[in-house]
N, CA, C and O atoms as a DFTB+ gen file, in Angstrom:
232 C
 N C O
     1  1     -23.273      28.176     -74.384
     2  2     -21.894      28.082     -73.970
     3  2     -21.743      28.636     -72.559
     4  3     -22.468      29.534     -72.130
     5  1     -20.800      28.080     -71.878
     6  2     -20.510      28.530     -70.531
     7  2     -19.367      29.537     -70.597
     8  3     -18.353      29.306     -71.257
     9  1     -19.547      30.644     -69.910
    10  2     -18.484      31.646     -69.906
    11  2     -17.418      31.259     -68.892
    12  3     -17.704      30.700     -67.833
    13  1     -16.210      31.566     -69.243
    14  2     -15.087      31.253     -68.353
    15  2     -14.995      32.277     -67.242
    16  3     -15.274      33.460     -67.439
    17  1     -14.601      31.805     -66.074
    18  2     -14.380      32.708     -64.953
    19  2     -12.967      33.269     -65.055
    20  3     -12.012      32.535     -65.307
    21  1     -12.850      34.541     -64.860
    22  2     -11.525      35.151     -64.884
    23  2     -10.934      35.104     -63.481
    24  3     -11.653      35.210     -62.488
    25  1      -9.641      34.948     -63.415
    26  2      -8.949      34.899     -62.126
    27  2      -8.967      36.284     -61.499
    28  3      -8.751      37.290     -62.174
    29  1      -9.227      36.318     -60.212
    30  2      -9.231      37.598     -59.510
    31  2      -7.795      38.045     -59.278
    32  3      -6.945      37.264     -58.851
    33  1      -7.549      39.297     -59.564
    34  2      -6.203      39.828     -59.347
    35  2      -6.075      40.313     -57.916
    36  3      -6.975      40.955     -57.375
    37  1      -4.960      39.999     -57.328
    38  2      -4.674      40.425     -55.966
    39  2      -3.838      41.694     -56.037
    40  3      -2.799      41.693     -56.696
    41  1      -4.250      42.779     -55.382
    42  2      -3.462      44.009     -55.447
    43  2      -2.095      43.809     -54.784
    44  3      -1.974      43.161     -53.745
    45  1      -1.094      44.375     -55.406
    46  2       0.267      44.259     -54.891
    47  2       0.451      45.276     -53.777
    48  3       0.346      46.483     -53.997
    49  1       0.725      44.777     -52.578
    50  2       0.953      45.647     -51.432
    51  2       2.460      45.746     -51.222
    52  3       3.117      44.726     -51.013
    53  1       3.023      46.959     -51.273
    54  2       4.466      47.087     -51.087
    55  2       4.868      46.742     -49.653
    56  3       4.095      46.921     -48.712
    57  1       6.084      46.247     -49.514
    58  2       6.602      45.910     -48.198
    59  2       6.813      47.175     -47.383
    60  3       7.261      48.189     -47.919
    61  1       6.491      47.130     -46.078
    62  2       6.742      48.315     -45.255
    63  2       8.240      48.497     -45.008
    64  3       9.013      47.539     -45.029
    65  1       8.615      49.719     -44.781
    66  2      10.017      50.052     -44.501
    67  2      10.445      49.386     -43.197
    68  3       9.718      49.482     -42.208
    69  1      11.600      48.712     -43.153
    70  2      12.023      48.049     -41.919
    71  2      12.462      49.022     -40.826
    72  3      12.459      48.661     -39.649
    73  1      12.833      50.230     -41.188
    74  2      13.309      51.197     -40.204
    75  2      12.147      51.851     -39.467
    76  3      12.151      51.917     -38.238
    77  1      11.143      52.340     -40.215
    78  2      10.036      53.077     -39.602
    79  2       8.768      52.230     -39.474
    80  3       7.750      52.722     -38.986
    81  1       8.811      50.981     -39.899
    82  2       7.673      50.052     -39.834
    83  2       6.482      50.545     -40.640
    84  3       5.339      50.240     -40.299
    85  1       6.729      51.306     -41.707
    86  2       5.678      51.753     -42.601
    87  2       5.002      53.061     -42.224
    88  3       4.067      53.481     -42.905
    89  1       5.445      53.716     -41.162
    90  2       4.804      54.963     -40.754
    91  2       5.400      56.190     -41.442
    92  3       4.698      57.181     -41.644
    93  1       6.680      56.140     -41.805
    94  2       7.341      57.286     -42.421
    95  2       7.980      58.219     -41.416
    96  3       8.711      59.133     -41.798
    97  1       7.712      58.003     -40.119
    98  2       8.280      58.838     -39.054
    99  2       9.159      57.999     -38.138
   100  3       8.862      56.836     -37.865
   101  1      10.238      58.598     -37.671
   102  2      11.117      57.959     -36.698
   103  2      11.376      58.940     -35.555
   104  3      11.400      60.148     -35.787
   105  1      11.571      58.453     -34.332
   106  2      11.864      59.368     -33.227
   107  2      13.298      59.896     -33.313
   108  3      14.231      59.143     -33.594
   109  1      13.460      61.186     -33.069
   110  2      14.777      61.822     -33.039
   111  2      14.995      62.389     -31.646
   112  3      14.105      63.046     -31.106
   113  1      16.143      62.152     -31.060
   114  2      16.462      62.646     -29.724
   115  2      16.802      64.133     -29.790
   116  3      17.539      64.570     -30.674
   117  1      16.258      64.907     -28.848
   118  2      16.522      66.342     -28.772
   119  2      17.574      66.564     -27.690
   120  3      17.399      66.139     -26.548
   121  1      18.679      67.239     -28.060
   122  2      19.773      67.532     -27.133
   123  2      19.791      69.031     -26.832
   124  3      19.552      69.848     -27.721
   125  1      20.076      69.389     -25.575
   126  2      20.168      70.803     -25.205
   127  2      21.411      71.033     -24.363
   128  3      21.951      70.102     -23.764
   129  1      21.856      72.270     -24.322
   130  2      22.959      72.668     -23.451
   131  2      24.328      72.389     -24.033
   132  3      24.476      71.771     -25.087
   133  1      25.331      72.874     -23.299
   134  2      26.705      72.720     -23.746
   135  2      27.164      71.273     -23.675
   136  3      27.993      70.843     -24.477
   137  1      26.629      70.518     -22.717
   138  2      26.998      69.108     -22.578
   139  2      26.137      68.191     -23.442
   140  3      26.301      66.972     -23.416
   141  1      25.207      68.791     -24.216
   142  2      24.352      68.057     -25.142
   143  2      23.561      66.949     -24.452
   144  3      23.585      65.791     -24.868
   145  1      22.854      67.340     -23.378
   146  2      22.040      66.387     -22.629
   147  2      20.777      66.054     -23.416
   148  3      20.127      66.956     -23.944
   149  1      20.419      64.771     -23.502
   150  2      19.152      64.418     -24.152
   151  2      17.978      64.748     -23.230
   152  3      17.972      64.349     -22.065
   153  1      16.992      65.470     -23.744
   154  2      15.849      65.879     -22.923
   155  2      14.523      65.315     -23.418
   156  3      13.524      65.390     -22.703
   157  1      14.490      64.763     -24.600
   158  2      13.237      64.227     -25.107
   159  2      13.379      63.761     -26.536
   160  3      14.487      63.644     -27.061
   161  1      12.240      63.494     -27.163
   162  2      12.246      63.050     -28.547
   163  2      11.221      63.841     -29.351
   164  3      10.229      64.330     -28.810
   165  1      11.476      63.956     -30.639
   166  2      10.514      64.554     -31.536
   167  2      10.427      63.671     -32.777
   168  3      11.299      62.837     -33.020
   169  1       9.388      63.858     -33.543
   170  2       9.172      63.046     -34.732
   171  2       9.986      63.604     -35.885
   172  3      10.050      64.817     -36.084
   173  1      10.609      62.707     -36.645
   174  2      11.386      63.124     -37.801
   175  2      11.091      62.213     -38.970
   176  3      10.560      61.117     -38.788
   177  1      11.428      62.655     -40.170
   178  2      11.179      61.877     -41.374
   179  2      12.181      60.722     -41.459
   180  3      13.348      60.870     -41.096
   181  1      11.713      59.590     -41.936
   182  2      12.574      58.421     -42.103
   183  2      13.460      58.655     -43.323
   184  3      12.950      58.894     -44.418
   185  1      14.768      58.591     -43.150
   186  2      15.687      58.835     -44.250
   187  2      15.884      57.602     -45.120
   188  3      16.430      57.694     -46.220
   189  1      15.443      56.453     -44.633
   190  2      15.585      55.217     -45.411
   191  2      14.569      55.183     -46.552
   192  3      14.908      54.819     -47.678
   193  1      13.326      55.563     -46.260
   194  2      12.271      55.538     -47.278
   195  2      11.800      56.932     -47.667
   196  3      10.913      57.068     -48.509
   197  1      12.373      57.956     -47.076
   198  2      12.033      59.358     -47.320
   199  2      10.573      59.669     -47.018
   200  3       9.946      60.481     -47.698
   201  1      10.037      59.011     -45.988
   202  2       8.701      59.322     -45.509
   203  2       7.572      58.625     -46.225
   204  3       6.414      58.865     -45.884
   205  1       7.838      57.778     -47.196
   206  2       6.765      57.103     -47.924
   207  2       6.227      55.911     -47.154
   208  3       5.053      55.568     -47.297
   209  1       7.065      55.267     -46.335
   210  2       6.644      54.093     -45.586
   211  2       6.822      52.791     -46.333
   212  3       6.569      51.721     -45.779
   213  1       7.253      52.861     -47.585
   214  2       7.466      51.671     -48.397
   215  2       8.950      51.359     -48.472
   216  3       9.784      52.264     -48.488
   217  1       9.276      50.072     -48.518
   218  2      10.668      49.666     -48.612
   219  2      11.213      50.065     -49.983
   220  3      10.593      49.760     -51.002
   221  1      12.360      50.741     -50.022
   222  2      12.919      51.143     -51.319
   223  2      13.447      49.931     -52.076
   224  3      13.874      48.950     -51.468
   225  1      13.417      50.001     -53.397
   226  2      13.937      48.921     -54.232
   227  2      15.454      48.934     -54.169
   228  3      16.092      49.981     -54.282
   229  1      15.998      47.784     -53.992
   230  2      17.461      47.669     -53.888
   231  2      18.086      47.539     -55.243
   232  3      19.307      47.432     -55.353
């Protein structure tokens, strides 16, 4: 008898977060002084996916 070939399963890859593009980090502007002048950026956690990098289920 000939053995049947089983179908190969494809691993499910979650969609990347549209806000952080799957990295989990987003740039945050740093403000200083009384006039709140922007002086640079620092890395912050993505609040859309909470740093996982995967698109949340709607």
